[in-house]
C-alpha positions as CSV (number, residue, x, y, z in Angstrom):
1,M,-137.7,38.5,91.5
2,K,-140.5,37.5,89.1
3,N,-141.7,34.9,91.5
4,I,-141.7,37.4,94.5
5,L,-143.8,40.1,92.3
6,R,-146.1,37.3,91.4
7,S,-146.6,36.2,95.0
8,I,-147.3,39.7,96.1
9,A,-149.9,40.1,93.2
10,V,-151.7,36.9,94.3
11,V,-151.8,37.9,98.1
12,L,-153.1,41.4,97.0
13,A,-155.7,39.8,94.8
14,L,-156.9,37.6,97.7
15,I,-157.0,40.5,99.9
16,V,-159.2,42.4,97.4
17,V,-161.5,39.6,96.8
18,T,-161.9,38.8,100.7
19,L,-162.6,42.5,101.3
20,S,-165.1,42.5,98.4
21,V,-167.0,39.4,99.8
22,L,-167.1,41.0,103.3
23,Y,-168.3,44.4,102.0
24,L,-171.0,42.8,99.9
25,N,-172.3,40.6,102.6
26,R,-172.2,43.1,105.5
27,S,-175.4,43.8,107.5
28,D,-174.2,46.3,110.2
29,P,-172.1,49.6,109.3
30,W,-168.5,49.4,110.2
31,A,-166.9,52.8,111.2
32,I,-167.8,55.2,108.2
33,I,-168.6,52.3,105.9
34,P,-172.4,52.2,105.6
35,G,-174.2,48.8,106.2
36,K,-177.5,47.3,105.1
37,R,-180.2,45.7,107.3
38,L,-179.5,46.0,110.9
39,Q,-179.4,42.9,113.2
40,G,-181.0,43.1,116.6
41,E,-184.2,42.7,118.7
42,E,-187.0,44.8,117.2
43,V,-189.1,46.7,119.8
44,A,-192.8,47.0,119.2
45,G,-194.7,49.9,120.4
46,P,-194.1,53.6,121.0
47,I,-191.4,55.0,122.9
48,D,-192.3,58.1,125.2
49,D,-189.1,58.5,127.0
50,W,-185.8,58.4,125.1
51,S,-183.5,59.1,128.0
52,F,-182.1,55.5,127.9
53,T,-180.4,56.7,124.7
54,L,-178.1,58.8,126.9
55,Q,-176.3,55.6,128.2
56,H,-175.1,54.8,124.6
57,R,-172.4,56.5,122.7
58,G,-174.3,56.7,119.5
59,V,-176.9,55.2,117.4
60,T,-177.3,53.3,114.1
61,N,-179.9,54.5,111.7
62,E,-181.3,52.2,109.0
63,V,-183.0,54.1,106.2
64,R,-184.5,53.3,102.9
65,P,-186.6,50.3,103.8
66,S,-186.8,49.2,100.1
67,D,-183.1,48.6,99.9
68,P,-181.7,49.1,103.6
69,Y,-178.8,51.5,104.1
70,S,-177.5,52.0,107.6
71,V,-175.0,54.4,109.3
72,N,-173.6,55.2,112.7
73,T,-174.4,58.5,114.1
74,S,-174.4,60.6,117.2
75,S,-177.7,61.4,119.0
76,L,-179.0,64.3,121.2
77,L,-181.7,64.5,123.6
78,V,-183.2,68.0,124.0
79,D,-186.2,68.5,126.3
80,G,-187.0,64.9,126.1
81,V,-187.0,64.9,122.3
82,L,-184.5,62.6,120.4
83,Y,-182.6,64.1,117.5
84,I,-179.9,62.7,115.1
85,P,-177.6,64.9,113.2
86,S,-176.3,64.7,109.8
87,G,-173.0,66.5,109.7
88,H,-172.8,66.8,106.0
89,G,-176.4,68.1,105.5
90,E,-177.6,67.9,102.2
91,E,-174.4,66.1,101.0
92,S,-175.3,63.0,103.2
93,R,-176.8,60.2,101.2
94,W,-178.7,58.7,104.2
95,A,-180.3,62.1,105.0
96,Q,-181.4,62.3,101.3
97,F,-182.8,58.9,101.7
98,L,-184.9,60.2,104.8
99,L,-186.3,63.1,102.8
100,E,-187.6,60.6,100.2
101,D,-189.1,58.2,103.1
102,P,-189.1,59.3,106.7
103,N,-189.6,55.8,108.0
104,M,-186.4,54.4,109.5
105,R,-185.3,51.9,112.2
106,L,-183.1,53.1,114.9
107,R,-180.8,50.8,116.7
108,V,-179.8,51.8,120.3
109,G,-177.4,49.3,121.9
110,T,-178.9,46.0,120.7
111,K,-182.4,47.0,120.3
112,I,-184.1,48.4,117.1
113,Y,-187.1,50.7,117.3
114,P,-189.2,51.6,114.2
115,V,-189.3,55.4,113.9
116,R,-190.2,58.3,111.7
117,A,-187.5,61.1,111.3
118,T,-188.5,64.7,110.5
119,L,-186.2,67.3,109.3
120,V,-185.9,70.1,111.7
121,E,-186.5,73.3,109.8
122,E,-188.5,75.6,112.0
123,P,-185.7,78.4,112.9
124,A,-186.1,78.6,116.7
125,Q,-186.2,74.9,117.1
126,L,-183.2,74.4,114.9
127,K,-181.1,76.9,116.9
128,K,-182.0,75.3,120.1
129,V,-180.9,71.9,118.8
130,R,-178.0,73.4,117.1
131,D,-176.9,75.1,120.3
132,A,-177.4,71.9,122.5
133,Y,-175.4,69.9,120.0
134,G,-172.5,72.3,120.0
135,E,-172.4,72.3,123.9
136,K,-172.7,68.5,124.1
137,Y,-169.9,67.9,121.4
138,S,-167.8,71.0,121.8
139,R,-168.7,72.4,118.3
140,T,-168.9,76.1,117.3
141,P,-172.0,77.6,115.8
142,E,-170.0,77.9,112.5
143,E,-169.3,74.2,112.6
144,T,-172.9,73.2,113.4
145,A,-174.4,75.7,110.7
146,E,-174.3,73.1,107.8
147,F,-175.8,70.2,110.2
148,W,-179.2,68.9,109.5
149,F,-181.1,67.6,112.4
150,F,-184.0,65.1,112.3
151,Q,-186.4,64.8,115.0
152,I,-187.2,61.1,116.0
153,D,-190.7,59.8,116.9
154,S,-191.9,56.4,117.6
155,R,-194.2,54.8,114.9
């Protein structure tokens, strides 16, 4: 019995060490686990038309250039303007990083775009974006009330 327990302990220890090494050496986020610096082809120059984002399920945001932190999010195109939501509003770590430094890199598919994110605060614009998000993702106004939305602009 002791040998079996010892063997189980060794296997569990190896699993923990392996997962720790993988976690510490990650670049891209995995599901809800944040990543670091994104991999992909960086696109220079301004983007005037973000409609190509509609072909992709979501985007990946890399914030805090001094110590990159990346997460997967959805996106939303409203009147040709690209927005990304933070479903946890002020509790979102990456959203707080954006308030400190609005420069970020946005990956759509395999390409990375240098952008600037601006928190949407103007009430009429915020209502319009929340309504569009609720319609696209089948969310009620109560569900989107706590969401923060960032307007994305090329830099």
